[in-house]
C-alpha positions as CSV (number, residue, x, y, z in Angstrom):
1,X,129.5,128.5,84.7
2,X,129.0,130.8,87.7
3,X,126.5,128.4,89.3
4,X,129.0,125.5,88.9
5,X,131.8,127.6,90.4
6,X,129.6,128.6,93.4
7,X,128.4,125.0,93.9
8,X,132.0,123.7,93.9
9,X,133.1,126.4,96.3
10,X,130.2,125.6,98.7
11,X,131.0,121.8,98.8
12,X,134.7,122.5,99.2
13,X,134.2,124.9,102.1
14,X,131.7,122.6,103.8
15,X,134.3,119.9,103.9
16,X,136.9,122.3,105.5
17,X,134.7,122.8,108.6
18,X,132.9,119.4,108.9
19,X,135.0,118.2,111.9
20,X,134.7,121.3,114.1
21,X,132.7,121.7,117.3
22,X,131.5,125.1,118.4
23,X,131.4,124.9,122.2
24,X,132.3,127.0,125.2
25,X,135.0,124.6,126.5
26,X,136.5,121.2,126.0
27,X,139.7,119.2,125.8
28,X,141.3,115.9,125.0
29,X,143.9,114.3,127.3
30,X,145.9,111.1,127.1
31,X,147.3,109.6,130.3
32,X,149.2,106.5,131.2
33,X,147.6,104.4,133.9
34,X,148.8,100.9,134.8
35,X,150.8,100.4,131.6
36,X,148.0,101.5,129.3
37,X,147.1,104.7,127.5
38,X,143.7,106.2,128.2
39,X,142.2,109.1,126.2
40,X,139.4,111.3,127.6
41,X,137.7,113.8,125.4
42,X,134.9,116.2,126.4
43,X,133.1,119.3,125.5
44,X,130.9,121.8,127.4
45,X,128.2,123.9,125.9
46,X,127.8,122.0,122.6
47,X,124.8,123.7,120.9
48,X,123.4,120.8,118.8
49,X,123.0,117.6,120.8
50,X,119.8,115.5,121.2
51,X,118.8,111.9,121.7
52,X,115.5,110.7,120.3
53,X,114.2,107.3,121.5
54,X,111.4,104.9,120.5
55,X,110.9,101.4,121.8
56,X,112.6,99.9,118.8
57,X,115.4,102.4,118.1
58,X,117.5,105.2,119.4
59,X,119.0,108.2,117.5
60,X,121.8,110.4,119.0
61,X,122.9,113.4,117.1
62,X,125.6,115.8,117.9
63,X,129.3,116.3,117.3
64,X,130.7,114.6,120.4
65,X,129.5,111.0,120.2
66,X,130.6,108.5,122.9
67,X,133.5,106.2,122.1
68,X,132.9,102.5,122.7
69,X,135.0,101.4,125.7
70,X,136.6,98.0,125.2
71,X,135.0,95.8,127.9
72,X,136.1,92.5,126.4
73,X,139.5,91.1,125.6
74,X,140.3,91.4,121.9
75,X,141.8,87.9,121.7
76,X,141.5,84.8,123.9
77,X,144.1,82.1,124.0
78,X,143.0,78.9,122.4
79,X,142.8,76.8,125.6
80,X,140.7,79.5,127.3
81,X,137.9,79.5,124.6
82,X,134.7,78.1,125.8
83,X,133.2,75.6,123.3
84,X,129.6,76.9,123.2
85,X,127.0,78.0,120.6
86,X,124.4,80.8,121.0
87,X,121.1,80.5,119.1
88,X,118.9,81.7,117.4
89,X,120.7,84.6,115.9
90,X,119.0,87.0,115.1
91,X,116.6,86.6,117.9
92,X,113.5,88.4,119.0
93,X,112.8,87.0,122.5
94,X,115.5,85.0,124.1
95,X,119.0,83.6,123.4
96,X,119.7,80.0,124.3
97,X,123.2,78.4,124.7
98,X,124.5,74.9,123.8
99,X,127.8,73.4,124.9
100,X,130.1,73.7,127.9
101,X,129.9,71.7,131.2
102,X,126.4,70.6,132.0
103,X,127.1,70.7,135.7
104,X,128.9,74.1,135.7
105,X,127.9,77.6,136.7
106,X,128.1,80.4,134.1
107,X,128.5,84.2,134.2
108,X,126.6,86.1,131.5
109,X,127.2,89.8,130.6
110,X,125.1,91.6,128.0
111,X,126.6,94.8,126.6
112,X,125.3,97.2,123.9
113,X,127.5,98.7,121.2
114,X,128.1,101.8,123.2
115,X,129.8,99.7,125.9
116,X,126.9,100.0,128.4
117,X,126.5,96.8,130.6
118,X,122.8,96.1,130.4
119,X,122.7,92.8,132.4
120,X,124.9,90.6,134.4
121,X,124.0,87.3,136.1
122,X,125.4,84.0,137.2
123,X,123.3,80.9,136.5
124,X,123.6,77.1,136.5
125,X,123.8,75.3,133.1
126,X,120.1,74.3,133.1
127,X,119.0,78.0,133.3
128,X,121.5,79.2,130.7
129,X,119.4,81.6,128.6
130,X,119.1,85.4,128.2
131,X,115.8,87.2,127.8
132,X,116.1,89.8,125.0
133,X,112.5,90.8,124.6
134,X,112.9,93.9,126.8
135,X,115.7,95.4,124.7
136,X,115.6,97.6,121.6
137,X,116.4,96.1,118.2
138,X,120.1,96.2,117.5
139,X,123.4,94.4,117.9
140,X,124.6,93.3,121.3
141,X,127.6,91.5,122.7
142,X,127.1,88.6,125.1
143,X,130.1,87.3,127.1
144,X,129.7,83.8,128.7
145,X,132.3,82.7,131.3
146,X,132.5,79.2,132.8
147,X,133.0,79.6,136.6
148,X,135.4,76.6,137.2
149,X,137.7,76.8,134.2
150,X,137.4,80.6,133.5
151,X,136.9,79.7,129.8
152,X,135.0,82.3,127.9
153,X,133.3,83.1,124.6
154,X,131.8,86.3,123.2
155,X,128.8,86.3,120.9
156,X,127.6,89.1,118.6
157,X,123.8,88.8,118.8
158,X,121.3,90.7,116.7
159,X,118.0,91.5,118.4
160,X,115.2,92.1,115.9
161,X,111.4,92.4,115.9
162,X,109.2,89.3,115.4
């Protein structure tokens, strides 16, 4: 009975302190800029943070993880959606695109799930592909924008090993 009581007490107390960070300084501030609210959160002197990387994966541990910044619009009006397909998905070497204006120029932007822009380029339709072999396995967002019409589409592409 005593062991059960101590076990329950341990798990209950662990949950009480699970969302705390022990650091020398830090803050969270929300400001209004251009009609939108932006929140910035930071810590200094966080004792347990590390990033371990291998060619195929990345592990970040610590209490203050980065927040994904919204780089893409959350919705696009129907007449502004580009009629295009990305394939193959999942991919291991390159992503190809089908659809759109065969004489147009397209802007491609590749973003990882942390919001980092990994690649941007403008290409004509006949060169519309994205080389993925140099990136780690994971999930990526690809935005394709047609230059003349400003129509766009966003693809969620999974990069995997062969």
